[in-house]
N, C-alpha and C positions, 0 to 999 in steps of 0.2 A: 627743473621747469620754471620758467620766469613768471613774474606776476602778470604779465601781459596776456598770457594764454597759452594754449598748446604750441609747442615748438619742438622741431626735431633736435635742437641743441640741448640735449640732456646728457646726463652722465651715462657711460656705458654700463650695460647690464649683462649678467651672465646669460648663456644660451640655455634655454630650457631643454631638458632631455626629450628624446622622442617619445618615451613612454608616457611622459606627461602630456605632450602634444597630442598623441593618439588617444590617451584616456580621456582628456578633457573634450576633445572633439566628438567622442562617442555620444555625448549628451545631446548632440544635434539629431540624433535619431529621434528623441523624444520631442524636442522643439520642432523639428521638421515635420514629424508625423501629425502632431496636434495642430500646428500651424497651417497645415496644407489640407488634410482630409475632411475636417468639418466645413472649411470654406468651399471645398470641391463638391462634397456629397450632400450636405445637410439641406441646402436650399432645394435642389431638385428632388431630394427624398421627400420633403414636405409637400411640394407642389405636384409631383408626378406619381408618388406612391401613397401618401396619406390624403391627398386631395385638398390641402390647405391652400387658400388663396394666396397669390404671389406676395401681396402687400402684407398680409398677416404673417406669412412665413418669414419675410424679412424682418419683422419685429421679433419673432420667436428667436431668430438667430442673434439679433442685435442685444436684446435685454440681458441675457446672461453675461455676454461680453462687457456690457456697461457696468454691470455689478463687479466684474473682474477689475475694472479700472480703480474701484475703491479699495479692493483687496490687496493689489500689488504693492503700493506703498506701505501697507501695514506688514506685508511678508518681507519687505526689505528692512524695515525697522527691527522686526523680530530676529531675522538672520543676522543682522549687525550685532545685536545684543548676544546672541548664541556664540558668535566667534567662528566656530567650525561650521561651514556651510554644507559639508558632505552629508551629514545625517538628514538634512532637508531634501537633498536630492534622492536619497534612498526612500525615505518615508513616503514623500509626496509622489515620486515616480511609481512606487508599487501601487498606491492607491488610485492613480491616474489610470494605470493599465486596466484596472477592473472597471472603473467608471466609464472609460471610453467604450468598452464592449456594451456597457449598459445603455449608452445613448441609442444605439440601434437595436436593442433587445426589447423594445416596447410592446405594448398590447397588440393583438392582432386588430387590424382596422375593421375587418368585416364585423357587423354587429355593434360597433362603436361609432362615435362621432369623430370627425376630423379634429374638432376642437379639443376632445380629450386626448387623442393620440398626439397632437401637436403640443399640448400642455405637459405631457409626460417627457417628451423630447426636450422641451425647454428647461424642465426641472433637472433632468439627468445632464443636460449640458452645462448648466449652472454649477452643479456639483463638481463635475469634471474640470470646468474653468477655474474653480477655486483651489483644487488640488494642483492644477498646472501652475498657478501663481506662485505657490510655495516650492515648486521645483525651478521654474524659469527665472525667478528674480535672484536667488543665490547662484545660479548657474551663470547668468550674464554678469554678476558681480565679481566673479573669481578672477578673470584676467588681470583686473587692476591690482590684485593681490598676489598673483603668481609671478609676475615680473614688473619691474619699473622701467623697462627699456622701451623706447618709442618704436624702433624697427622691430623689436622681439614681439611686440603686441600685434603688429601686422602679420608677422609669421604665425603667431597662434591663431589669428583670426582666418588666415588663409586655410589652415588645416580645418578649423572649425567649419568655415563656409563649404569647403570641399566635402566634407561628411554631411553637411546640411543639404547641399545639392543631391548628394546620393540618397539621403532620406526622403527628400522630396520626390525623386525619381521612383524610388521603390514604393513609397506609400501613395504618392499622387498617380502613378502609372498603374499599379497593381490593384489598388483598392476598387476602382471601377470595374477592373477585370474580374476580380473576385465576385463582385456583385452579379456580373453577367454569367460567369461560368458556374454559379451555384444556384441559378434559377431565377435571378433577378427579384424585384419586388421586396417584400419583407424578408424571406429567407436569404436572399442574397446579400442584403445589407446587414443582417445578423452576422453572417459569416465574415464579412468585411470588417465588422467591428471587432470581432475576435482576432483576425489577422493583424489589424493595427494595434490592438491592445498588446499582442505578443511583441511587436516590433517596439513598443514603448518599454516593455520589460526588459528587453535586450539592452536598449540604450541605458536605462536606469542603472542595471548592474555593471555595465561597461564603464560609465564615468565614475561611479562610486569606487569600484576596484582600481580603475586606472589612475586615479588621482591621489591614491593613498601615499603618504609620505612626501607629497609634492611640496616644494618650497613656497612660503608666502611672503608677502611684503606688507605687513599690517602697520597702520599708523598708530599713534600712541593712545588716542582716546576718541570717544564718540561723542556727538552732540547730545545734550541731556534729554531732549524730547522731539517727538516727530514734527511738531509745528516748526521748530528751529531748523531742523535739517531741510524741510521742504522750503523753508525761506531761503536757506543757503543755495539750494538747487536752482531756485528761480533767479537767484542774483548771478549766477554763473552764466556769463554772456555766451561763450562758446557752446555750452551745453544747451542753453535755451534755443539758439539758432538751429543747431543740429537736430534737437528734438522736434521742433516745429516742422522742419523739412521731412523728417522720418515719419512723423504722423500722417502728414498729408499724403506722402507717397504710399503709405501703408493702406490709406483708403483706396487709392488707385489699384494697387496690387490685389487687394481684397475683392474689388469689383471684378477684376480679370479672372481671378481664381473662381469666383462664384459662377462665372459665365461659362467655364470650360465645357461643362456637359451640354449646356444649352447650345453653345457655339458648335460643337461637335455634331449634334443631332440635327439642328435646324439650318446650319450654313454650310458645314463641311458634308453633311449628309450621311454620317456614319455614327451609329450608336457607340461602337467601340473606339471611335475617333478620339475620345478623351485620353485613352491610353497612349496613342501616337502623338497627341499634342504635347502631353507631359514628357514623353521621351524626347521629343524635339526640343522642348523647353530646356530641359535639364542636362541632357547628354552633352551637347556642346559645351555648356557652362563648366563642366568638370575639366574641359581641356584648355580653357582660357584662364583658369586660375593663376597659373605661373606668368602669363602675359600681363595680367592686372597687377600683379605684384611688382613687375619691372616698371609699368606705368606710373604706379604710386611712388616708387623710388625717385623716378625722374622728374615728375611733375607735382608731387605732393599729393596728399590724401584729398583735401577738398576739391581741387580742380579734377582729379580723377573721378571723384564722386559725380560731379557735373556731367563729365563726359559720359559715364556709364548710364546716368539718368537720361540724358538726351537720346542715347542709342536705344534705349527702352522705349521712350516715347515716339522716336521715329518709326521704329518697328510696329508699334501698335497702330499708328496712322496708316501704315502701308497695309495692314490687314483689312482695311476698308475695301480693298479690292478682292478679298477672298471669295465672294460669291462668283466672280469671273475667273479665278484661278483654278488650276488643277490641284489636287490635294497635296502633292509633293512640294509644290511651290508655296502653298500655305504653311507647310511644316518648315520650310526653309526660313520664312519670315519669322515664324515662331522661335526658331533657333537663334535668330539675331536678337529677339526680345530677351531670350534666356541669357545670352552673353551680357547684355546690359544689366539684368537683374543680378547676375553673379558679381559684377562690380559694384553694384550699389550695396550689397550686403558686406563685401569685403571691407569697403572703405568706411561706411557708416559705422560698422561694429568695431573697427580699428580706431576710429576717432573718438568713440565713447570713452574707452579707458584713458585716453589722453586728457579729456576733460575731467575725469575723476581724479587722475594723478595731479593735474593742476590744482584742484581744490585741496587735496590732501597735503601737497607741498605748502600751500598757502596757509591752511589752518592747523595742520598736524593732527586732524581728527579723522578717524576711520569711519566713513559714511557712504562707502561704495554701494551698499544695499539700498540706501534711499534713493541715490541717483538711478540706480538700475531699476528699483521699483517704479519711479516715476516714468522712466524710459519704456519699460514693458507695459506699464499701464497705457501709455500713449500708443504704443504699437498695437496693443490689444484692442483698444478703442477703434483705431484706424482700420484694422482687419475686420472689425465687426461692422463698422459703418459701411465699408465698401460693398458687402454683400446686401445690406439693407437698401443702399442706394440702387444697387443693380436690381433688386427686387421690385423696388418702387418703379424703375424704368420699365420693367416687364409689365407691371400692373397698368401704367399710363399707356402703353402701347398695345394693351388688350390680350395679354398673355392667358390662355386657358389652361387651368389646373386639371389634374386627372387622379383618380384613386385606383387605377388599374395596374400601376407599376410600369406603364408605358406612357411616353409623353403624348399628349393629344396633338392633333394635326393643327398647325397654326397658320393664320393667314399672313399675307404680305407685310402687313402693318406690324404685327407681333414679331415677325422674323427681323424687321428693321430694328426693332427695340433690342432684340438679342444682339444684333451686330454692333449697334452704336454703343451699347453698354459695355461690350467687350473690347472696343477700339478707341473711339474718341474720349470717352470718360476716362480711362486709365491713362491715356496719352496726356491729357490736359493736367490731370492731377500730378503725375510724376514729373512732367516737364516743367511746369510752372513753379513747383515747389523748390526748385534749385535757386530761384531768386533769394530765398531766405538765407542761403549760405554766404551771401555777401558779407553779413555781419560776422560770420565765423571767420572768413578770411581776413577781414579787417583786424580782427582781434588777434588772429594767430600769427600775423607777421612778425 
């Protein structure tokens, strides 16, 4: 790795065994489920089941994630000191599986206040987000230590993102269906929490067992304190540019994710439409993974990330026509967005280890955990701010909450807010964020 920045001109590296590729990728069952379902179900659960006002609900979703921003760098530092990251995956994953079910196992709304019920959800979500930080940060740090090969990291990320897409499909499509098929309201959400908790448990055991005896590429030493490591991360130009782009795009993706249930009910006109939207979003993405890999080899990771992001933004803007489109045409446009999303995940996550390896080669210090701690903190913040902005949009457009377990009837203005928050807002955030990658491309040449 040259001092100028990430470059494909690095020494050849050994090919990772398939068992390691498969084992590592199973951790995406955890990250995919936790990254998807709270953003998908939590806001409508608060507004349409617990009767919490949309603006307040947005804050209840945002604040635990804001706390997580502080925890993630600490988790990175601790995992760097420990050396072996696998015990963190096991312990945090097991705790997370229980806490996730607890989020939707709160007190019965009848006889209690919306504030008390919402407060319980916020507290349980904060505890689960803390456990998730101690899983996600070591997990994201591992690729930089599993291989020092530029192309091999893309291959590893392709496996990971393929399983991530599958996890999003399973959790995002089935969690709303479980709610509907088990009675809706509070009982349905409790069963959905148990279902996703079990999925997290499977992913935890899979990555822990699948990466045993995996080779690692550890650097010689670590920075002496957290402040020094954060300073080094901030001074890494390619990392800084990539991180800013990633965070802003996470805000857009979080807003779209939060709006799925509202979009399905008030624009598509089908309560179970959330399941079909997720199937349309993720299913085609699984098929285009090999295509994105070829695109990356030919045009490079930064340009390919820009292309994928613009594809996502164009599809989101096209959904403005959804009220006049038949349902199948809407699902086709969503499939286009999903293809762009798949490329975003592949290339951003493949560029991150390049930035970490560049720093390791320059300093000789082992600090992947701090870089990924800052990275996941930024992603967590973005995915939390997105639902908060979407909730504020609903509030501004007059969305009416409900405590019956069924969404209240909305007027034309509220439905317009649902549509704009799901389309224009994500398109602007994801599309304009790619301008920040100019700094990454300039340094990486």
